[in-house]
Every structure is written in structure tokens, then in C-alpha cells.
N, C-alpha and C positions, 0 to 999 in steps of 0.2 A: 147527417151526411148532405153533402150539398144535392141543389139537383141535378147538375152536370155529371156528378159521378153517379147517381142512380140510375140515370141513364145510360152512362157507357156500360156499368155493372150487369145493365141486360141484353149487352152487344152478344151475341152467338160470336161473330167474328173474332172478339177478344176472347173468349172462353176457349175457342176452337183452336187460335194460336197459341195460347198459355199450355192445351193440354199437349197439341203437336210439339211445342218446344221442349215438354218439361218430361213427357212419358214417350213421345216418337208414336204418338197415335192419328192415325189419319180417317178411321170410321168409327160411326157412332155406334155406342153400347149401349144407350138410353135414349130418351127421347129429346135432351138437347144437349149442348155441348158443357154447359153448365152442370147438368147433371154428371156427365163424365166427368168433368174435373173433380168435382164434389166425390165421386164416388174412388177414382183416382187416387187422389190426396187422403181418404181415408186407407185405402188399402194400404198404401206407401205407411200411413203411420202405424197401421196394425204391425205390420213386418219390424217394426222399430220395436215395439212394446210386446210382442210376444203373443199377439191375441188372434189365435188362429182355432181351427177344428180338423182333427185329425180322423181322416179315414183309411179303411182299404178297402182295395176295389179286388171284385170276385169274376169268373168267369168258369161258364160250367158247360162248356163245348167239351168235345171229345178229343183227347191228346195222344194223338195215335203214338203207336211207341216203335218212331222210325229213326229213332236218336242213336241208338247203340246201346239203350239201356241208360247212358247219360241224363240225369234228370232236366227237367224245364227248366232254363236258365234266363232271366228277362236280361237284354244286355243294349239295349237302347230304348229311351222315352221321348218323347215329343208333345211339346203342349201347344193347343190353340186357345182361344177365348173359350172353346164349349167343350171341346175335346182333348181326349190324351189317346196316342198311338204307343201301344208297347210293342218291342221288338224281341222275339226270343231263341234260345239257339237253336230251334230246329225249322228256323227259316220264317216261323208264321208272326204275322201282325197282328194285335189285337184292338180294336177301338172301341174306346167308351166315350159315354156320354157324363160328363162332367156336372151339369146340371142334377141328372136324375140317379148319379153313380151307379150308372149300368153298362153292362158290358153289351155291345150292338150288336158286334161281326167280329169275323177272323179271316182273314185275308192268307191266303196260302201262295207260295209261290209254285211255279209250272217246275213238274218234274225233271231229271235230266239225269245224265248218270253222276254219281260223285266223284269227287276229286281230292275227297278226306273225309272224315267223322264229321267237320264242323265247317266244311265248304256252303252250306247254307242258313249259315247262321247268320242274322242281320246285323249288316253292319253299319244301317243308319237309316232314317225314316224322314221325310218332309211331309208336312201336311200344308199344302198351297191348296186351299178349299177350292172348288168342290172335289180336288185331286188327292189321292194320298198317293206318294212315292216310297218305296222301300228298296231296298239294296241290299244283297247278301256277298259273302267273302267270295264267292267262286266269280263276284262280277256281274252276274244278272240284276237288273234293274226293271223293276215291275212297276206296272201304272194301274189302280182301281179308281173310278169315278165315284162319289154316293150324294146324294140329295143331303144337304145340309139340313135342309129346313123341314124334313122329313124326321120326326123322333124317331123312329126304326130305317135308317136307309137303307137297308136289305141288301144284299150281296154284291149287286155293281159285278160290272164286266170287270174283272181282271186280264191285265194282257202283260207281255214280256216287252217292254222298250227297248230294251239294249240285252244283248247276249255275251254272258262275259267271257273275257279268254284268258285264262289263267297263265297259260304258256307263254304269249307274248305281252302279258300286262301286269301279271301277280296276282295278290292278294287285293283285293279291295277292303282295307282296314277300316275307313271310314268313309262317310257318305252324306252329305248334306245339301243344301242349297236354301233358294228363295224364290217370290214368283217368278224370275227371271233365269236363274243360272241352277245348274244344278254342279255340284262338285263332289268329285272321288277322290281320294287320295290311296296309293297303291304302295305295295312294299312286295318287291321279289326279280321285278327284271329293272335293271342299271336305267336311267335316264326317260322313266314313266312315271313319274311319282302321283304327278297332278294329272288330272282328265276336268275338262270343261264342256259340259253340254250346255245349248240353249232349251229352256224348259218349254220354250212355245211348240218347237219344230222337233226337238229331242234329236239335233245335229249338234255332233261332235266338234267341237270347236277349237279343242286345243289339247296336245297331249305333249307332256315334257317336265323337265325338274329333275333334280337330283337329291331331294330332302330326305328321302327313303333308301337311298342307295346302302348306306352303312347297315341297315336293319333287313336287308332284301333276305337273308335264311330264319329271321325270326316270322317276315312273312309268310315265307312257305309254310313254317312250323304251323302257325296258326291255323292251317285249313286242316290238319291232322290231330292236334294235340289241344288240350282245354287249359288256357291259362289265365289269369287274371291282369297281366302286364300289357298295357296297351303299347304296340310300334308306332302307333301317330295318331294325330288328332286334326280335324279340321273346323272352321267354324265361320259364319258369316257372317259379317255387319251389316248395318240399314245401310251403307254407304256404297253396297256392292263390290266390297273390297272381302278379302278372305285372308284368315290369319291359319298357319298348319304350323305344328310342331312335332319332333321326335324328341327323347331324352336329350338330343345333343344340341339341336337348331330351333330356332323358332323365324318365319318370314310371313312378311304381308304380302299379296299380292293384289292386280287391279282383274275382275272378272270380266269387265268391260274390252281390258284391251289385253287380251291374250295372253292372261297370266304373268304380265310385267311387274316384276317384284320393286315393291315400293320401300322395301326395308329388310333388314336381315342380320340376325344376330345369333353368333354361339354363347350357349351358355355353359360357363367353365365349371360350373358346380355341377351339370344334370338338372333338367327338368323332370317334374311330375307331370306325365303325360296327361294323364284322368284330371288332372284339373285346368286345362287348358278349354277356356269359354269366351263368349261374347256375346255382349247386347248394347245395342243401340251402335254408337259410334267407339266405343271401348272394346279391349277384351282385358281377361285375366289371365295370369300364367303364375306356378309356383315353382322355385327351385327345391333340389334336394335339400337343402337345410331346414325348408318350409317356414322360405320366406314367399311372400305372395306380392305380387306386382301388379296395378291396375295401370292400362297404359291406352291412349288414344289411336285406334289404326292406325289413322292418314301419315301420323309423325314419330309415332313411339315413343311420345310423349308420357313421362309416367305421372302418373294424377295420384296416385299414393303408393306405398307399401304397408306391409303388418305381417308380424309373423303369427304362425298358425301354433293353438295351444294343443299339448299334449301330443305333439308327433314325435314317434321315438324311430320310427322308420318311414319311407315313401310307401311302404307295401300296404293296399288296402284304401290308400285316401284316395277319394274323389271330389271335384268342385265345377261348381255352375255359378251361375249369375246372371243379376234381372238388370234396371235401369237405378237401382239403389243402394243394392246387397249383394254379398259375396257370400255361399253356403258352401259349405264341408262337411264333408264324413270323414270324422276321425274316430279310429278304437270305435266305428258301432254308434258314435256320438255324433247327431248334424248340429254344426256349432253355424251362427252368423255374425258378419262385419258388417259394417256399414260402410261404403266405398269412396266417400267423398274426401274422408281424415283416415282411415282405417282403422277404426276402432271396435273392438271385440265387444257384443252386444248380448249374444246369450247361447244356451244350449237347448233344443228342444227336450220337449220330454221322453220321447219315444223313441226307442233303439231297433235297429234295423242289424245289426252284425255288420261282420264284414261287406260292405255296400259292392255290387256290381253295375249299379246305375245309377244317376242323380242328375235331375233334371230340374229347372225352375223357369217360372214367367213371373211375369208381375203382380200375379195374384196365387198362383200357385207352385209349391215343392211338391217333386213328386220323385219315387227310389224304390229301389229294391235290393233286398241284401242275401246272406246266407238262408234267412227264413222265409226264402223264396216268394215271399210278399210283396205284392205292391201296393206301397204307402202313399196316401196323399194327405198335404198340410195346406187347408184351404186359407188362408189370411184375406179374403173378401170382404168389403165393408157391409 
């Protein structure tokens, strides 16, 4: 190798740009950008060849019987580089340290009069370190701050940042966000489907949209009846765009410009709502026939499409994605596709039953099913 290339290969700027371009990483996990590049490359390779370690996450805090005798069900999972936050049907959120596989703390919402048996159920979690933000079906949004450099962050102060108003807004069926914005998807009141907040000031910036108007009755029923069906889902890309869908429509809107719709599509055969996800600048959706499509959020241009294996019906199917792979739970089996060409790769060895939640990052896959166990697959190099 010539001396010029040797000099170029030692350039931190080169490795930083490559890491950002390929994996959208903007902060270091290791001592140098070259080390980070090698780590992300190996981890992506591990995803392709099914090299992982499987663990289960345990928590030993008291689980109060305040959910009408209904078993504690994990409904939402959010992953960061070092933490996992899991949200449950009783409104609690449990934070885990992924390096030590330890349960760190349980966050609980402020109590108020219930509007239904499941009105406190967690509908979304944001890990915008050092803040943890979680929302419930009744529209309440809570914020807690913890010290990410402390191996045991302690309880931290939890406060209610937004008091839900089910009568005027409906049920908050999904909630997500990024460092700049929070996004809520509501069902129950016409013309108020989408809410956008500034995450710094916590000011409500936008209310509007008719996406969930046909699902208004389903939104109300979610407060009182347990169901495995999803009314709607919303996800955020790295370009501060949001993708939202119901079983009938999918739309892309701009968070910075008052929810301006950039693209919209009615899906004649219907969508499997639990399979919508986004990663970097792309999003994933699956129709009722089991045909998956990966698209660029900015233009809705299709990158690839493929058919899911073993899909007898849409019931019980969940999906998620990371920068290079799409992961689905079909019939209790976790299956993986690469999303450049849509090639099926493999199924994971462990089964989780009918999934209630499934999430992925570029290193981890996490999920829970009817066995009530939190599963974690670590593909880290």
C-alpha cells in the first residue's frame, strides 16, 4: 500500500465521514472513529450471518395489582446504545442497562382518575438522554431525568409534562420523537389525529390531521378493552420527518413545518399497522398480503420489496427495522431480511410466542410475547 493511502487511512475525518454516511452515527462509542467504523461494520456483518447472544431481562421490583387483575404486558420498547426502556400495560416504564443486563429503575406515572382499565397503558417512549419521556393512552406525558454516566441512575424526578384530555383529543394510540420534537398519534376525535411538540420547551406546536378519523371508535375502545390490534403507528426518521399509518393509509409529514404532508398513499389491500417502522431516512411497511416495502421517506421512492414467509393472516405479525435489516415476528418466530435487495436471511432460534412488541437498533433486537418475557438478542461485535 502506498504511503499516500497509509496517510489517508489514518485520517479521523475520513473514518468519521464514512461512519456517518453508512450508519448515520454522529457521536463516538470508542476511542477513535476508525474503531467505531470497525465496530459498526462487524456488527452489521453479525446481523447478516446470524451471530448473536440471546438473553432475557429480569426485573424484581414489586408489581402492584392495579390493573384489574390483567397480567402485566409489555407494550413498548425503545433502545439506545446502552439502555433499553420497556413500557407496560399498567403505565410503568422499566429502564435496563444493556451492558450489565440489569434493571436500573422503574418509572411510574402520576395517578389520576381512570378513564378505562387500560387508560394508563404506555403508548410510547423516547430515550433522549439524559431524559426519558413516556406517554400513556389517556394522553398524559411524563418526563424523568437520570444520570447516564452513573451505573445506577437512581429514581430521578418524574413530572407530568402534559395532562391528557381524552374528551377533546381522543386516545393517544402511539407516541414517539427525537431530540427536537415529540409526536403523538390520536384516535377518537375528528380532525385531531396528529400532535407535535417542541421537545425543548415542551410547547404544543401543531394539532390537526384526519388520518385516524375512520378509527375513532377503535381509539375509544382501547381505553377499556385489551386488544392486540393496532389503531395506528407513527415513527420519526433522521431527517425530522414522521411516517404515520393506519390500516388504510400511510402519510409522511414534516415536523419542522407544522406537519405539512409530503406524501400520502391509500393502500387498497390494507396495511399491517404493527409492521410500520423507520430507520435513518427510510421506512418499512407491510400490506395485508404480507408484501413488505422499504421506501425513502422524503420521496416515497421504493428501495426494495419482498414477501414475508409463513404469513397465513395479519394477526400477530410485528415488524421493525434498522439501517440494514428488517426483522419480523411471524408465528412466534423472529425472521430477518436484508433491505438492500430484499433477501431473506434466517430465523432466530428462540421463539417468543405471539409478539406484543418488537424493536431493533443497529446492535440489538428486543421483544416480548405471550410468554411475558423480555428477550434481547445482541449482535454486537
